[in-house]
BAFI-3210 file (N, C-alpha, C; in Angstrom, 3 decimals, decimal comma, padded with zeros to 6 digits):
// residues 271
n [1|2|3|4|5|6|7|8|9|10|11|12|13|14|15|16|17|18|19|20|21|22|23|24|25|26|27|28|29|30|31|32|33|34|35|36|37|38|39|40|41|42|43|44|45|46|47|48|49|50|51|52|53|54|55|56|57|58|59|60|61|62|63|64|65|66|67|68|69|70|71|72|73|74|75|76|77|78|79|80|81|82|83|84|85|86|87|88|89|90|91|92|93|94|95|96|97|98|99|100|101|102|103|104|105|106|107|108|109|110|111|112|113|114|115|116|117|118|119|120|121|122|123|124|125|126|127|128|129|130|131|132|133|134|135|136|137|138|139|140|141|142|143|144|145|146|147|148|149|150|151|152|153|154|155|156|157|158|159|160|161|162|163|164|165|166|167|168|169|170|171|172|173|174|175|176|177|178|179|180|181|182|183|184|185|186|187|188|189|190|191|192|193|194|195|196|197|198|199|200|201|202|203|204|205|206|207|208|209|210|211|212|213|214|215|216|217|218|219|220|221|222|223|224|225|226|227|228|229|230|231|232|233|234|235|236|237|238|239|240|241|242|243|244|245|246|247|248|249|250|251|252|253|254|255|256|257|258|259|260|261|262|263|264|265|266|267|268|269|270|271]
n.u [-046,779|-048,276|-047,632|-049,682|-051,909|-052,023|-053,344|-052,736|-052,909|-052,581|-052,406|-053,382|-053,689|-054,777|-056,193|-057,387|-059,724|-059,364|-057,518|-059,056|-060,918|-059,182|-058,244|-060,654|-061,225|-059,070|-059,758|-061,809|-061,040|-058,958|-055,391|-054,316|-052,153|-051,358|-050,161|-048,501|-048,634|-047,218|-044,756|-043,474|-043,117|-040,676|-039,107|-037,318|-038,206|-041,060|-042,577|-045,443|-046,569|-048,712|-051,577|-053,952|-054,542|-054,997|-056,019|-056,455|-057,742|-058,086|-060,391|-059,321|-060,272|-062,214|-060,897|-058,143|-055,463|-052,490|-049,894|-050,493|-051,336|-048,889|-047,566|-048,984|-048,378|-045,732|-045,538|-044,901|-047,072|-047,149|-047,724|-050,374|-053,626|-056,136|-057,400|-058,359|-060,051|-060,666|-062,333|-062,370|-064,627|-066,496|-068,945|-069,275|-069,411|-066,819|-063,745|-061,761|-061,487|-061,610|-059,270|-057,372|-057,888|-057,008|-054,238|-053,677|-054,353|-052,273|-050,373|-051,147|-053,150|-056,305|-058,886|-060,465|-062,573|-064,383|-065,012|-066,855|-066,585|-068,558|-067,675|-066,844|-065,755|-062,377|-061,406|-061,136|-061,367|-063,470|-066,966|-067,484|-068,329|-067,565|-068,092|-070,638|-071,367|-073,730|-074,106|-071,656|-071,909|-074,037|-072,953|-070,842|-072,170|-073,153|-070,738|-069,637|-071,503|-071,064|-068,410|-068,689|-070,014|-068,066|-065,857|-066,866|-067,190|-064,533|-063,403|-064,731|-063,765|-065,159|-066,039|-066,548|-068,012|-066,849|-068,786|-070,821|-073,235|-074,045|-073,421|-073,692|-073,616|-073,679|-071,211|-070,938|-069,442|-067,265|-065,100|-063,517|-062,097|-059,643|-057,109|-057,134|-056,900|-054,312|-052,902|-053,600|-052,351|-049,768|-049,846|-048,935|-050,167|-051,016|-049,862|-049,679|-048,718|-050,645|-050,902|-051,672|-050,090|-048,176|-045,759|-045,496|-044,951|-046,537|-047,711|-045,541|-044,894|-047,100|-047,037|-047,037|-045,642|-043,258|-042,940|-043,061|-040,959|-039,419|-038,461|-036,851|-038,912|-041,203|-043,399|-042,381|-043,293|-041,827|-040,954|-039,820|-040,605|-043,186|-046,601|-048,905|-051,525|-053,133|-053,969|-053,427|-051,820|-053,341|-055,624|-054,869|-053,575|-053,491|-054,287|-055,603|-054,047|-052,753|-053,100|-054,644|-054,063|-056,582|-058,613|-059,163|-059,294|-061,590|-062,828|-063,837|-062,360|-061,445|-060,773|-060,614|-062,371|-061,293|-058,664|-055,474|-052,971|-050,463|-050,870|-051,329|-048,841|-047,187|-047,379|-045,284|-043,160|-043,711|-042,856]
n.v [078,308|076,974|073,780|072,695|073,493|071,953|069,452|066,189|063,801|060,528|058,397|055,581|054,221|052,056|051,975|054,431|055,099|055,701|057,731|059,675|060,179|061,261|063,572|064,892|065,522|067,216|069,423|070,446|070,979|073,021|073,640|071,073|068,329|065,951|062,760|060,237|056,872|054,800|055,895|055,968|053,549|052,150|053,588|053,811|055,252|057,200|060,233|061,801|065,168|066,828|068,040|066,941|063,900|061,673|058,562|057,153|054,627|051,526|048,881|045,588|042,373|042,454|043,760|045,743|046,513|044,508|045,671|048,287|048,141|047,509|049,897|051,824|050,914|051,633|054,452|057,490|058,967|061,007|063,745|063,852|064,826|064,342|061,693|060,228|057,916|056,816|054,567|053,089|051,117|048,303|048,171|046,220|044,941|045,491|045,046|046,889|049,364|048,601|047,132|049,159|050,693|048,955|048,976|051,688|052,006|050,729|052,602|054,549|056,106|056,885|056,059|058,721|059,254|057,584|056,641|055,560|055,150|054,153|052,600|051,646|048,241|047,104|044,649|042,110|039,345|037,642|037,613|039,949|043,042|045,771|049,168|050,962|053,918|055,322|054,146|054,845|057,601|057,961|056,802|058,575|060,950|060,311|059,859|062,442|063,736|062,382|063,116|065,794|065,556|064,135|065,904|068,078|066,876|066,261|068,813|069,932|068,359|066,073|063,519|060,315|057,193|053,898|052,756|051,131|051,725|051,861|049,744|047,536|044,830|042,340|040,737|037,899|037,492|039,169|040,407|038,352|037,516|038,624|037,291|035,243|036,674|037,606|035,212|034,577|036,647|035,939|034,273|033,694|035,261|034,229|036,034|037,119|038,232|038,331|037,531|039,972|041,902|044,822|045,629|048,112|048,950|050,150|048,700|048,099|050,699|051,591|049,835|049,618|048,308|047,612|045,164|044,379|043,995|044,856|042,764|042,159|043,496|042,505|042,128|041,012|039,365|039,567|037,015|037,263|039,666|041,211|041,381|044,074|043,672|045,544|045,773|047,573|047,090|045,249|046,771|049,157|048,477|049,188|047,447|045,417|043,212|042,155|039,532|037,409|034,145|031,970|033,470|036,128|036,391|036,699|038,885|042,308|045,571|048,062|051,410|054,440|057,103|059,669|059,378|059,104|056,916|058,049|059,593|057,587|056,268|058,276|058,151|056,697|058,395|060,881|062,092]
n.w [-078,133|-075,264|-073,851|-072,389|-073,675|-075,877|-078,067|-078,620|-081,091|-081,678|-084,368|-086,421|-089,632|-092,103|-094,562|-094,680|-093,158|-090,353|-090,638|-091,933|-089,892|-087,965|-089,262|-089,458|-086,773|-086,276|-087,807|-086,354|-083,767|-081,614|-081,877|-082,556|-082,920|-085,272|-085,033|-086,542|-085,761|-086,970|-087,620|-085,252|-084,032|-083,975|-082,295|-079,236|-077,073|-076,454|-075,809|-074,757|-075,033|-074,701|-072,786|-073,397|-074,856|-077,522|-079,091|-082,218|-084,192|-086,131|-085,430|-084,920|-085,497|-083,420|-081,337|-079,995|-082,231|-082,073|-082,267|-081,675|-079,061|-077,863|-078,429|-076,905|-074,388|-074,321|-074,653|-072,950|-070,812|-068,996|-069,095|-069,730|-069,028|-069,828|-071,589|-074,583|-076,810|-080,122|-082,096|-085,282|-087,072|-088,472|-087,388|-085,519|-082,167|-079,747|-077,823|-077,507|-076,083|-073,421|-073,256|-073,648|-071,386|-069,360|-069,796|-069,346|-066,637|-065,354|-065,677|-063,998|-065,016|-066,697|-069,089|-070,352|-072,115|-074,759|-078,149|-081,057|-084,597|-087,139|-090,060|-093,508|-094,190|-094,681|-095,137|-097,217|-096,974|-096,135|-095,933|-097,953|-099,331|-101,229|-100,144|-101,750|-103,803|-102,845|-100,300|-099,124|-099,072|-097,270|-094,947|-094,557|-093,939|-091,392|-090,054|-090,116|-088,500|-086,089|-085,603|-084,930|-082,468|-081,010|-081,069|-079,605|-077,095|-076,428|-076,449|-074,300|-072,365|-071,409|-069,131|-069,857|-069,413|-070,454|-072,895|-075,202|-077,349|-079,939|-081,624|-084,439|-084,710|-082,350|-080,346|-078,596|-075,380|-075,899|-074,626|-073,868|-076,007|-076,590|-075,842|-077,775|-080,138|-079,863|-080,188|-082,850|-084,135|-084,671|-086,834|-090,144|-093,060|-096,342|-098,593|-102,001|-105,301|-108,174|-111,759|-112,745|-111,746|-112,149|-111,316|-110,065|-107,476|-105,533|-103,480|-101,785|-101,088|-099,528|-097,434|-094,081|-092,138|-093,244|-094,378|-097,028|-099,824|-102,964|-105,610|-108,520|-109,853|-108,636|-105,828|-102,578|-099,652|-096,683|-094,520|-092,007|-090,971|-089,192|-090,145|-090,138|-090,637|-091,881|-094,448|-096,469|-098,711|-100,192|-100,819|-102,061|-104,379|-107,751|-109,746|-108,509|-107,925|-105,745|-103,487|-100,965|-100,560|-101,669|-100,540|-101,457|-104,198|-105,780|-104,784|-104,091|-103,479|-100,992|-100,212|-098,343|-099,845|-099,578|-098,936|-100,033|-101,549|-101,183|-098,847|-096,962|-097,018|-096,057|-093,334|-092,356|-092,245|-091,179|-088,809]
ca.u [-047,954|-048,052|-047,953|-050,941|-052,984|-051,900|-054,052|-051,946|-053,697|-051,780|-053,343|-052,907|-054,715|-054,326|-056,823|-057,912|-060,838|-058,888|-056,900|-060,154|-061,420|-058,175|-058,269|-061,918|-061,077|-058,108|-060,465|-062,819|-060,461|-057,790|-054,050|-054,181|-051,025|-051,615|-048,902|-048,688|-048,037|-046,277|-043,430|-042,945|-043,073|-039,313|-038,418|-037,247|-038,959|-041,968|-043,167|-046,496|-046,320|-049,966|-052,448|-055,002|-053,919|-055,964|-055,597|-057,462|-057,233|-059,102|-060,582|-058,882|-060,826|-062,985|-060,099|-057,108|-054,330|-051,425|-048,799|-050,960|-051,284|-047,476|-047,220|-049,567|-047,577|-044,424|-045,557|-044,938|-048,265|-047,092|-048,313|-051,783|-054,669|-057,374|-057,037|-059,534|-059,796|-061,684|-062,143|-063,137|-065,039|-067,598|-070,192|-069,313|-069,010|-065,396|-063,215|-060,539|-061,396|-061,292|-057,845|-056,623|-058,067|-056,120|-052,870|-053,579|-054,404|-050,919|-049,585|-051,766|-054,031|-057,530|-059,461|-061,472|-063,734|-064,142|-066,008|-066,780|-067,043|-068,894|-067,179|-066,781|-064,682|-061,306|-060,895|-061,901|-061,172|-064,655|-068,193|-067,073|-068,803|-067,097|-069,140|-070,968|-071,430|-074,812|-073,796|-070,545|-072,414|-074,830|-072,022|-070,064|-073,037|-073,176|-069,397|-069,513|-072,315|-070,369|-067,204|-069,132|-070,271|-066,790|-065,016|-067,417|-066,891|-063,103|-063,175|-065,268|-063,131|-066,215|-065,667|-067,588|-067,668|-066,768|-070,119|-071,043|-074,667|-074,397|-072,894|-074,676|-073,535|-073,184|-070,325|-070,988|-068,172|-066,257|-063,921|-062,704|-061,460|-058,338|-055,991|-057,188|-056,369|-052,857|-052,402|-053,786|-051,461|-048,512|-050,054|-048,619|-051,156|-050,334|-049,967|-048,922|-049,169|-051,002|-050,316|-052,064|-049,097|-047,397|-044,480|-045,478|-044,375|-047,443|-047,906|-044,389|-044,978|-048,113|-046,863|-046,620|-044,743|-042,010|-042,863|-042,949|-039,838|-039,525|-037,342|-037,049|-040,200|-042,318|-043,384|-042,125|-043,675|-040,722|-041,499|-039,244|-041,191|-044,596|-047,616|-049,840|-052,887|-053,877|-054,473|-053,172|-051,283|-054,466|-056,660|-054,356|-053,038|-054,385|-054,747|-056,134|-053,187|-052,334|-054,096|-054,385|-054,394|-057,864|-059,564|-059,485|-059,166|-062,839|-063,438|-063,515|-061,398|-061,939|-059,976|-061,456|-062,265|-060,534|-057,312|-054,647|-051,842|-049,386|-051,166|-051,106|-047,399|-046,527|-047,392|-043,982|-042,091|-044,215|-042,324]
ca.v [077,672|076,181|072,362|072,378|073,808|071,067|068,185|065,271|062,673|059,456|057,663|054,564|054,001|051,230|052,358|055,787|055,405|056,375|058,980|060,609|060,569|062,125|064,871|065,525|066,125|068,322|070,577|070,932|071,278|073,905|073,211|069,613|067,732|064,578|062,032|058,887|055,834|053,994|056,532|055,972|052,202|051,663|054,425|053,195|056,067|058,209|061,003|062,754|066,496|067,551|067,719|066,103|062,913|060,738|057,470|056,823|053,370|050,563|047,651|044,357|041,156|042,812|044,348|046,694|045,862|044,141|046,646|049,507|047,850|047,656|051,318|052,532|050,520|052,291|055,911|058,179|059,806|061,805|065,075|063,755|065,000|063,851|060,727|059,715|056,947|056,707|053,342|052,923|049,707|048,067|048,173|045,127|045,187|045,196|045,210|047,695|050,397|047,925|046,790|050,398|051,067|048,099|049,480|053,003|051,872|050,370|053,836|055,510|056,943|056,212|056,507|059,724|059,089|056,681|056,855|054,690|055,611|053,033|052,889|050,417|047,270|047,024|043,273|041,378|037,887|036,825|038,092|041,327|043,801|047,160|050,177|051,673|055,366|055,783|053,693|055,652|058,949|057,909|056,579|059,797|061,887|059,923|060,092|063,885|064,052|061,847|063,916|066,991|065,128|063,760|067,086|068,858|066,169|066,437|070,231|070,167|067,370|065,289|062,215|059,412|055,786|053,033|052,224|051,030|051,534|051,976|048,670|046,929|043,380|041,984|039,579|037,366|037,289|039,853|040,767|037,152|037,155|039,267|036,322|034,520|037,585|037,598|033,984|034,683|037,673|035,327|033,415|034,352|035,166|033,862|037,085|036,989|039,085|037,483|037,950|041,356|042,797|045,590|045,986|049,554|049,178|050,844|047,838|048,353|052,092|051,772|048,831|050,384|047,512|047,356|043,735|044,157|044,526|044,545|042,006|041,943|044,045|041,806|042,273|039,848|039,583|038,989|036,231|037,646|040,942|041,040|042,125|044,800|043,296|046,762|045,495|048,663|046,525|044,670|047,716|050,250|047,992|049,694|046,347|044,366|042,048|041,610|038,572|036,438|032,904|031,307|034,341|037,447|036,414|037,117|039,933|043,685|046,262|049,313|052,405|055,612|057,950|060,893|059,029|058,615|056,041|058,909|059,959|056,400|056,029|059,337|057,811|056,129|059,391|062,207|062,669]
ca.w [-077,550|-074,068|-074,063|-071,729|-074,618|-077,025|-078,190|-079,444|-081,585|-082,272|-085,217|-087,357|-090,645|-093,213|-095,838|-094,667|-092,259|-089,143|-091,090|-092,171|-088,582|-087,331|-089,945|-089,109|-085,443|-086,371|-088,364|-085,421|-082,452|-081,705|-081,440|-082,683|-083,645|-085,701|-084,916|-087,075|-084,915|-087,765|-087,622|-083,876|-083,478|-083,777|-081,310|-077,912|-076,124|-077,000|-074,720|-075,099|-074,466|-074,502|-071,657|-073,987|-075,742|-078,082|-079,970|-083,231|-084,753|-086,560|-084,658|-085,581|-084,891|-082,223|-080,252|-080,401|-082,902|-081,137|-082,305|-081,012|-077,627|-077,480|-078,497|-075,756|-073,222|-074,392|-074,662|-071,654|-070,787|-067,767|-069,296|-070,123|-068,020|-070,447|-072,619|-075,290|-077,876|-081,169|-082,881|-086,514|-087,143|-089,409|-086,634|-084,560|-080,785|-079,569|-076,461|-077,602|-075,056|-072,152|-073,311|-073,423|-069,975|-068,549|-069,955|-068,719|-065,181|-064,899|-065,735|-063,104|-065,821|-067,102|-070,352|-069,998|-072,995|-075,900|-079,197|-082,228|-085,901|-088,011|-091,408|-094,306|-093,959|-095,686|-095,081|-098,230|-096,890|-095,887|-096,569|-098,197|-100,485|-101,068|-099,996|-102,973|-103,709|-101,964|-098,938|-098,635|-098,808|-096,038|-093,848|-094,355|-093,223|-089,983|-089,520|-089,879|-087,317|-084,916|-085,353|-084,211|-081,084|-080,399|-080,878|-078,481|-075,847|-076,142|-076,142|-072,952|-071,481|-070,767|-068,608|-070,326|-069,165|-071,632|-073,162|-076,643|-077,600|-081,363|-082,469|-085,327|-084,518|-081,015|-080,282|-077,232|-074,655|-076,707|-073,841|-073,665|-077,281|-076,767|-075,902|-079,047|-081,145|-079,681|-080,822|-084,303|-084,668|-085,101|-088,014|-091,413|-094,129|-097,588|-099,597|-103,245|-106,407|-109,318|-113,048|-113,076|-111,143|-113,123|-110,704|-109,794|-106,156|-104,599|-102,299|-100,913|-100,646|-098,480|-096,374|-092,915|-091,294|-093,960|-094,695|-098,476|-100,595|-104,387|-106,160|-109,952|-110,251|-108,000|-104,367|-101,728|-098,251|-095,925|-093,414|-090,707|-090,541|-088,866|-090,872|-089,267|-091,047|-092,217|-095,789|-097,413|-099,963|-100,922|-101,229|-102,880|-105,657|-108,807|-110,596|-107,626|-108,143|-104,451|-103,016|-099,900|-101,262|-101,426|-099,843|-102,022|-105,663|-106,437|-103,957|-104,438|-102,613|-100,408|-099,505|-098,142|-101,041|-099,322|-098,469|-101,138|-101,199|-100,677|-097,459|-096,138|-096,959|-095,276|-091,909|-091,979|-092,249|-090,846|-087,567]
c.u [-047,564|-048,465|-049,287|-052,145|-053,012|-052,830|-053,224|-052,807|-052,756|-052,725|-052,616|-054,033|-054,149|-054,902|-057,639|-059,041|-060,384|-058,157|-057,973|-060,747|-060,479|-058,193|-059,553|-061,872|-060,137|-058,756|-061,378|-062,263|-059,239|-056,498|-053,846|-052,918|-051,389|-050,286|-049,091|-047,920|-046,992|-044,875|-042,739|-042,683|-041,658|-038,511|-038,436|-038,111|-039,799|-042,623|-044,228|-046,200|-047,609|-050,698|-053,608|-054,356|-054,992|-055,320|-056,748|-056,938|-058,386|-059,194|-060,122|-059,449|-061,417|-062,157|-059,065|-055,996|-053,171|-050,315|-049,203|-050,977|-049,853|-047,056|-047,747|-048,833|-046,278|-044,500|-045,691|-046,092|-048,311|-047,800|-049,827|-052,722|-056,013|-056,971|-058,314|-059,105|-060,971|-061,362|-062,979|-063,402|-066,165|-068,950|-070,285|-068,867|-067,535|-064,955|-062,018|-060,403|-061,085|-059,816|-056,978|-056,709|-057,158|-054,679|-052,705|-053,579|-053,032|-049,984|-050,112|-052,673|-055,349|-058,028|-060,631|-062,739|-063,371|-065,319|-065,778|-067,243|-067,306|-068,557|-067,048|-065,593|-063,634|-060,721|-061,689|-061,848|-062,480|-065,873|-068,065|-067,699|-068,341|-068,263|-069,373|-071,115|-072,490|-074,520|-072,687|-071,018|-073,206|-073,942|-071,250|-070,889|-073,034|-071,823|-069,208|-070,315|-071,618|-069,117|-067,538|-069,348|-068,961|-065,945|-065,535|-067,084|-065,430|-062,815|-063,637|-064,677|-064,165|-065,671|-066,798|-067,183|-067,602|-068,123|-070,343|-072,516|-075,009|-073,748|-074,037|-074,736|-072,954|-072,304|-070,341|-069,582|-067,004|-064,980|-063,026|-061,901|-060,041|-057,165|-055,958|-056,598|-054,848|-052,240|-052,486|-052,818|-050,161|-048,629|-049,797|-049,780|-050,423|-050,592|-049,181|-049,462|-049,453|-050,475|-050,793|-051,053|-048,255|-046,048|-044,367|-044,905|-045,273|-047,660|-046,768|-044,487|-045,933|-047,968|-046,256|-045,709|-043,384|-041,835|-042,598|-041,667|-040,046|-038,268|-037,664|-038,453|-041,414|-042,245|-043,133|-042,510|-042,672|-041,237|-041,013|-039,816|-042,691|-045,484|-048,531|-051,294|-053,761|-054,482|-054,367|-052,686|-052,389|-055,318|-056,165|-053,719|-053,975|-054,950|-055,427|-055,362|-052,734|-053,457|-053,653|-054,924|-055,691|-058,902|-060,036|-059,563|-060,428|-063,549|-063,034|-062,520|-062,027|-060,786|-060,829|-061,276|-061,465|-059,103|-056,508|-053,560|-050,682|-049,612|-050,951|-049,610|-046,686|-046,520|-046,048|-042,934|-042,479|-043,651|-041,048]
c.v [076,810|074,727|071,976|072,706|072,838|069,861|067,312|064,065|061,697|058,579|056,609|054,291|053,197|051,673|053,644|056,103|056,200|057,679|060,046|061,096|061,522|063,519|065,631|066,180|067,329|069,584|071,231|071,378|072,181|073,195|071,697|069,256|066,296|063,840|060,600|057,837|055,032|054,570|056,438|054,578|051,699|052,511|053,744|053,937|057,091|058,913|061,945|064,070|067,228|067,145|066,846|065,193|061,940|059,682|057,161|055,663|052,508|049,399|046,469|043,162|041,424|043,386|045,320|045,949|045,629|045,181|047,953|049,328|048,021|049,123|052,071|052,156|051,320|053,790|056,470|059,183|060,692|063,145|065,031|063,886|064,479|062,967|060,190|058,715|056,948|055,463|053,411|051,438|049,547|048,025|047,075|045,592|044,803|045,490|046,155|048,692|049,793|047,542|048,028|050,812|050,240|048,589|050,803|052,911|051,506|051,573|054,899|056,488|056,204|056,813|057,438|059,581|058,200|056,782|055,870|055,427|054,378|053,397|051,584|049,527|047,350|045,622|042,392|039,854|037,109|037,391|039,592|041,882|045,233|048,133|050,893|053,170|055,869|055,399|054,543|057,056|058,975|057,685|057,853|060,866|061,588|060,139|061,573|064,306|063,594|062,660|065,227|066,671|064,858|064,997|067,956|068,208|066,348|067,873|070,571|069,225|066,566|063,936|061,242|057,972|054,998|052,372|052,239|050,724|051,508|050,906|048,059|045,413|043,085|040,749|039,056|037,162|037,995|040,148|039,565|036,789|037,673|038,279|035,536|035,377|037,629|036,368|034,075|035,672|037,080|034,471|034,217|034,178|035,018|034,911|036,697|037,997|038,195|038,093|039,329|042,364|043,470|046,028|047,452|049,897|049,906|050,012|048,038|049,748|052,251|050,772|049,508|049,614|047,304|045,910|043,478|044,767|044,127|043,810|041,661|042,350|043,358|042,006|040,943|040,227|038,830|038,300|036,697|038,964|040,753|041,927|042,820|044,454|044,529|046,679|046,676|048,107|045,944|045,747|048,866|049,774|048,416|048,601|045,219|043,063|041,402|040,741|037,913|035,117|032,281|032,187|035,537|037,496|036,924|038,226|041,314|044,274|047,546|050,144|053,658|056,578|059,231|060,623|058,414|057,666|056,859|059,281|058,779|056,182|057,046|059,052|057,255|057,185|060,736|062,817|063,454]
c.w [-076,350|-074,329|-073,434|-072,616|-075,794|-076,922|-079,127|-079,805|-082,274|-083,087|-086,049|-088,329|-091,799|-094,544|-095,721|-093,718|-091,036|-089,481|-091,289|-090,845|-087,869|-087,941|-089,619|-087,735|-085,485|-086,946|-087,330|-084,068|-082,609|-081,309|-081,480|-083,456|-083,984|-085,792|-085,396|-086,266|-085,676|-087,754|-086,267|-083,322|-083,201|-082,794|-079,952|-076,902|-076,858|-075,826|-075,261|-074,388|-074,106|-073,241|-072,104|-075,025|-076,221|-078,946|-080,922|-084,060|-085,257|-085,586|-085,512|-084,829|-083,511|-081,073|-080,835|-081,146|-081,931|-081,112|-081,617|-079,493|-077,111|-077,467|-077,284|-074,471|-073,164|-074,162|-073,238|-071,682|-069,550|-067,905|-069,442|-068,921|-068,520|-071,616|-073,261|-076,356|-078,843|-081,991|-084,147|-086,699|-088,137|-088,695|-085,599|-083,169|-080,624|-078,133|-076,416|-076,458|-073,684|-072,104|-073,071|-071,960|-069,067|-068,604|-069,201|-067,197|-064,610|-064,930|-064,762|-063,830|-066,061|-068,409|-070,033|-070,836|-074,172|-076,863|-080,336|-083,472|-086,761|-089,453|-092,182|-093,936|-095,066|-095,764|-096,042|-098,103|-096,838|-096,626|-096,813|-099,456|-100,306|-100,968|-101,318|-102,733|-102,741|-100,517|-098,327|-098,263|-097,500|-094,811|-093,520|-093,642|-091,729|-089,330|-089,204|-088,656|-086,039|-084,585|-084,645|-082,730|-080,349|-080,100|-079,739|-077,150|-075,447|-075,725|-074,723|-071,910|-070,682|-070,327|-068,935|-070,076|-070,466|-071,830|-074,663|-076,885|-079,094|-082,227|-083,276|-085,149|-083,147|-081,118|-078,850|-076,652|-075,347|-075,920|-073,564|-074,916|-077,426|-076,769|-077,209|-080,162|-081,073|-080,337|-082,345|-084,932|-085,210|-086,347|-089,288|-092,393|-095,463|-098,686|-100,853|-104,249|-107,611|-110,630|-113,516|-112,539|-112,235|-112,558|-110,326|-108,417|-105,171|-103,335|-101,303|-100,293|-099,471|-097,336|-095,144|-091,978|-091,945|-094,364|-096,179|-099,020|-102,051|-104,832|-107,614|-110,393|-109,668|-106,486|-103,669|-100,301|-097,377|-094,646|-092,053|-090,177|-090,339|-089,726|-089,863|-089,573|-091,303|-093,611|-096,749|-098,749|-100,827|-101,583|-102,092|-104,180|-106,784|-109,711|-109,821|-107,819|-106,839|-103,895|-101,717|-100,434|-100,738|-100,726|-100,674|-103,541|-106,370|-105,673|-104,460|-103,440|-102,077|-099,861|-099,396|-099,311|-100,836|-098,874|-099,610|-100,631|-100,645|-099,215|-096,519|-095,944|-096,079|-093,783|-091,434|-091,729|-091,653|-089,563|-087,839]
res [m|n|n|m|d|k|i|e|v|y|y|f|s|g|t|g|n|s|l|h|g|s|q|g|l|a|k|r|l|p|n|v|s|l|l|p|i|a|s|l|l|k|k|d|k|v|s|a|l|g|a|v|v|g|f|i|f|p|v|h|l|s|t|i|p|i|f|l|k|d|f|i|k|k|v|d|l|s|s|a|e|y|i|f|a|v|a|t|r|i|g|t|e|h|s|a|f|f|e|i|e|k|i|l|r|k|k|g|k|h|l|s|s|s|f|n|l|n|m|p|s|n|d|p|k|f|n|f|t|p|a|g|g|y|e|m|k|e|l|e|k|e|v|e|r|q|l|e|v|i|s|r|a|i|d|n|k|e|q|l|p|i|k|d|k|n|y|l|t|r|i|p|f|v|r|l|l|s|p|l|v|t|l|l|d|g|i|q|q|n|f|y|a|d|d|k|c|a|g|c|g|i|c|k|k|v|c|l|s|g|k|i|k|m|s|e|g|r|p|i|w|q|k|e|i|k|c|f|k|c|y|a|c|l|n|y|c|p|n|q|a|v|q|i|k|n|f|t|e|k|k|g|r|y|s|h|p|y|a|s|a|d|e|i|a|r|q|k|f|d|m]
***
């Protein structure tokens, strides 16, 4: 297969929303390679080979995750003639696509098209209610409809300006929040495992940053390693034993029903 026929999709997913979106595009588009970003973050050099390159990721605090911003700065996009981005979010307005566009312009590229998929939240810290069966079914119908629209646009290489018309919650001055997110990224969250912990090690398995290690059958969050704030450890613990102190003890959990812990963990090794 000629590289000019390839579609490369770089994705990151903590609890399955962006993984599901990536797999949905791969079913609908020809010659798609799904490339997990978590497996590439420690590489000094990453070179895209396809003429069509996409990024699929969750919105973090109304913008692009910091580690993903660093990854896009690093990746060589010389081959890319069409670049797209898909953000999974709970419905809030965000500035992620503008941040990507700024990075791409410094590379002599631009964001050809951008799309949003509204999906359930996986962050149980604040006003959080896990998506129920009916809500999940209705959201999934809309996601499937959107994936059809997105795949046609990519297949036709449509040039679409950055525009967000389907957000559910507006955030005033959203494009000014990115520096604040950078500052917050350095703040350690107080993770711990409560007495429901069975020492199964699933939290370590799904931790995409490598922050968690097991010691005497208990997870330890290593202070010297940055957390990606993907909350896979919180949401995949079978006993809901993983907590953020004073935030999650009485909250439920969410992971996408079609994304297993094994699939999340494989992102570290799939290259």
